[in-house]
VMD Tcl script that draws the C-alpha trace (Angstrom):
set ca {
  {25.61 142.17 168.80}
  {24.61 140.09 171.80}
  {26.53 136.96 172.82}
  {23.93 134.47 171.53}
  {23.81 136.13 168.10}
  {27.62 136.36 168.00}
  {27.99 132.63 168.71}
  {25.48 131.76 166.00}
  {26.94 134.19 163.45}
  {30.51 132.99 164.01}
  {29.49 129.31 164.02}
  {27.52 129.53 160.78}
  {30.36 131.53 159.20}
  {32.82 128.83 160.21}
  {30.53 126.10 158.84}
  {30.08 127.98 155.55}
  {33.78 128.53 154.87}
  {34.70 124.99 153.73}
  {31.40 124.43 151.89}
  {32.61 125.78 148.56}
  {29.20 127.40 148.15}
  {29.47 130.53 150.23}
  {32.30 132.28 152.00}
  {32.73 132.68 155.73}
  {31.49 136.28 155.54}
  {28.46 135.21 153.49}
  {27.66 132.63 156.17}
  {27.98 135.29 158.86}
  {25.68 137.69 156.96}
  {23.08 134.96 156.45}
  {23.21 133.97 160.14}
  {22.85 137.58 161.29}
  {19.85 138.16 159.04}
  {18.27 134.86 160.09}
  {18.20 135.91 163.75}
  {17.15 139.48 163.04}
  {13.37 139.98 163.28}
  {13.35 142.88 160.81}
  {15.16 143.48 157.50}
  {18.56 145.14 157.83}
  {20.26 147.74 155.66}
  {23.82 147.36 154.39}
  {24.90 149.98 156.95}
  {23.36 147.98 159.79}
  {24.87 144.70 158.61}
  {28.29 146.32 158.18}
  {28.15 147.82 161.66}
  {27.10 144.55 163.32}
  {29.78 142.51 161.54}
  {32.43 145.24 161.77}
  {33.00 145.23 158.02}
  {33.00 147.99 155.43}
  {29.71 148.73 153.71}
  {31.35 148.14 150.31}
  {32.55 144.69 151.42}
  {29.08 143.78 152.67}
  {27.51 145.10 149.46}
  {29.81 143.00 147.29}
  {29.48 139.90 149.47}
  {25.69 139.98 149.74}
  {25.33 139.67 145.95}
  {26.38 136.03 146.12}
  {23.77 135.38 148.79}
  {21.15 136.97 146.55}
  {22.23 134.73 143.65}
  {21.90 131.61 145.82}
  {18.51 132.81 147.09}
  {19.81 132.68 150.67}
  {18.96 136.35 151.14}
  {16.34 138.56 149.54}
  {16.15 142.31 149.07}
  {13.02 143.83 150.63}
  {11.43 147.27 150.56}
  {11.09 149.05 153.88}
  {8.43 151.76 153.75}
  {9.93 155.23 154.23}
  {13.49 154.15 153.44}
  {15.36 154.52 150.19}
  {18.09 152.11 151.31}
  {18.25 148.48 150.29}
  {17.26 146.15 153.12}
  {17.78 142.40 153.33}
  {16.32 139.42 155.11}
  {17.37 135.77 155.25}
  {15.51 133.12 153.30}
  {13.66 130.83 155.66}
  {12.48 128.14 153.23}
  {15.49 125.89 153.72}
  {13.99 123.17 151.53}
  {13.82 125.57 148.56}
  {17.35 126.85 149.25}
  {18.75 123.31 149.23}
  {16.84 122.46 146.05}
  {18.43 125.49 144.40}
  {21.90 124.52 145.58}
  {21.53 120.91 144.41}
  {20.13 121.96 141.05}
  {22.62 124.71 140.31}
  {25.80 123.45 141.92}
  {25.82 119.68 142.17}
  {23.74 118.79 139.15}
  {26.12 120.68 136.82}
  {29.14 118.84 138.25}
  {27.40 115.46 138.01}
  {26.31 116.03 134.43}
  {29.80 117.21 133.50}
  {31.18 113.86 134.70}
  {28.52 111.91 132.76}
  {29.22 113.93 129.60}
  {32.98 113.41 129.98}
  {32.55 109.66 130.39}
  {30.27 109.53 127.33}
  {32.75 111.53 125.24}
  {35.62 109.32 126.39}
  {33.64 106.18 125.49}
  {32.88 107.53 121.99}
  {36.50 108.40 121.43}
  {37.73 105.08 122.80}
  {35.38 103.07 120.62}
  {36.50 104.82 117.44}
  {40.22 105.44 118.01}
  {41.45 103.10 120.69}
  {40.99 99.74 118.95}
  {44.44 99.89 117.43}
  {46.23 101.12 120.56}
  {44.95 98.82 123.35}
  {44.52 95.12 123.73}
  {40.97 93.78 124.07}
  {41.62 93.13 127.76}
  {42.83 96.69 128.34}
  {39.88 98.14 126.42}
  {37.43 95.98 128.36}
  {38.99 97.10 131.63}
  {38.68 100.80 130.68}
  {35.12 100.33 129.43}
  {34.11 98.59 132.66}
  {35.58 101.44 134.72}
  {33.83 104.06 132.58}
  {30.53 102.13 132.78}
  {30.76 101.96 136.57}
  {31.56 105.65 136.85}
  {28.76 106.63 134.49}
  {26.30 104.41 136.33}
  {27.16 105.96 139.68}
  {26.90 109.55 138.46}
  {23.72 108.87 136.47}
  {22.20 107.44 139.65}
  {23.40 110.48 141.59}
  {21.76 112.70 138.95}
  {18.49 110.80 139.44}
  {18.86 111.32 143.18}
  {19.29 115.06 142.72}
  {16.16 115.10 140.56}
  {14.23 113.18 143.19}
  {15.42 115.54 145.93}
  {14.58 118.63 143.87}
  {11.09 117.26 143.24}
  {10.52 116.25 146.85}
  {10.49 112.56 145.96}
  {12.12 109.74 147.88}
  {15.37 108.18 146.75}
  {16.77 105.20 148.61}
  {20.41 104.35 149.22}
  {19.66 100.96 147.65}
  {20.00 102.64 144.25}
  {23.68 103.16 144.95}
  {24.24 99.75 146.51}
  {23.14 98.13 143.25}
  {25.99 99.83 141.38}
  {28.57 97.47 139.89}
  {31.96 97.44 141.56}
  {34.91 98.88 139.69}
  {37.14 96.22 138.16}
  {40.44 95.82 139.97}
  {43.76 96.54 138.35}
  {45.27 93.36 136.99}
  {48.69 92.51 138.33}
  {51.13 92.53 135.42}
  {52.85 89.40 136.83}
  {49.71 87.23 136.53}
}
mol new
graphics top color blue
foreach p $ca { graphics top sphere $p radius 0.5 }
foreach p [lrange $ca 0 end-1] q [lrange $ca 1 end] { graphics top cylinder $p $q radius 0.2 }
display resetview
């Protein structure tokens, strides 16, 4: 591997590691394939990255699932070959839809479930002031994450979404000092 490719491969691997989406090795594989003008076999990838073929084979599956890499047929070869995805817009849409949207909707669902439970069971356990405080906090959280969900939808559909949507969100109520 030449120096320019090595710098890119190591840098993208380092950037990928803390992402929570792909591992450092997956980032390195993607970077290698991105700079390679022709599809590469598992043997070639393993040799370039100084990894075992089995490790590369296992690791590349995650890249296939995220649509960061695709398997391609090379005429005359029975081996699997791979190339990097180059439609970064589509890749990011996939990541936002599959990764972030699930998390955002989980928060919204949890807030909704908590509100239902609080409205039916909590009346006897909390004062009206405490209940109002909790409801205001849940409303603010739900509003933020519902707006974030709308932003993900806009992004996935190639539509604009302004930061103003978030600036209009109500502020969380402050904790009341028990001495007041």
